[in-house]
N, C-alpha and C positions, 0 to 999 in steps of 0.2 A: 139749544138742545132740546130734542123732542123726547118725551118720556114714553116708555112702552105703555100699551093699553092697559096693562095690569097695575099701572102706577097712578096714584092720585097726587097731583102736584099742589103744594100749598106754599104760596109765595107771600111771606110776610114782611118783605123789605119795606114796602111802602107804609104798612102799618107802623113799623118801628121808626121810620123816618118822621112820621107824623105824631109820635108820641103815644100811639095806641098799643095796648097790651094784647099780644096775639095768642096768649095761651089758650083761651077758651076755643078760639077758631082752630087751633092745632088739635086740641083734644076732640072736638067734634069730628074733625076729618079722620083722626085715628080710630075713633069709636065706630066709624062707618066702614072701615076696611074689612073686606071679605077674605076668607082664606085664599092665599095665593097673591093677594094684592100687597103692594108696597106703598109707602108714602115718601115722596120727594119733597124736602122742605128747603126753601131758600131763605136765608137770613143774612143779616149784616154782620153777624159775628158768630162764633162757634157756640151753639147753644148748650153748653155743658150740663147745666142743671136739668135740662130736658132729657138728657140721656138716661139718667136714673129713673125719672118718672116713666119713660117709655119702657125701659128694662123691667120695671114692675108690672107693666102690662103685657110682657112677653115678647118685647121687640129688641132686636139687636140693631146696630147702626154702622154705617160707614159715613165718614165725614171728610169732605174735601174743600180745602181753601181754593178759591178761584183767583185768577191773576188780578182781578180788580178789588180784592179784599172781601168779597161776599163769600158765603159758605153754602155749599150744597150738601145736604144730609139725607141719606136714604135710610129709612127705617123699614125693617122687614122682620118677619117671624122665621126663625130657623126651621128648616125642614126637620121633621121628627127622625130620630135615629132609627135606622133599620136593623133588625135582629137577624 
């Protein structure tokens, strides 16, 4: 699956398979997002604890289990409400 140009893809599946902690890598990517950019995260499991961390940074998410058991999670900032 190709991500749109306004999406940064962070695939931590290999990190997890090799026992490396991917949190710092994920946070570095999240902190580089510009307005209008999303982050697409690929992981071996649903990263539920990360949802609260990212929500605290102003991100919402959509998570989707893949047929092979991996997870694709899109983190994005909600558009401001128009008055």
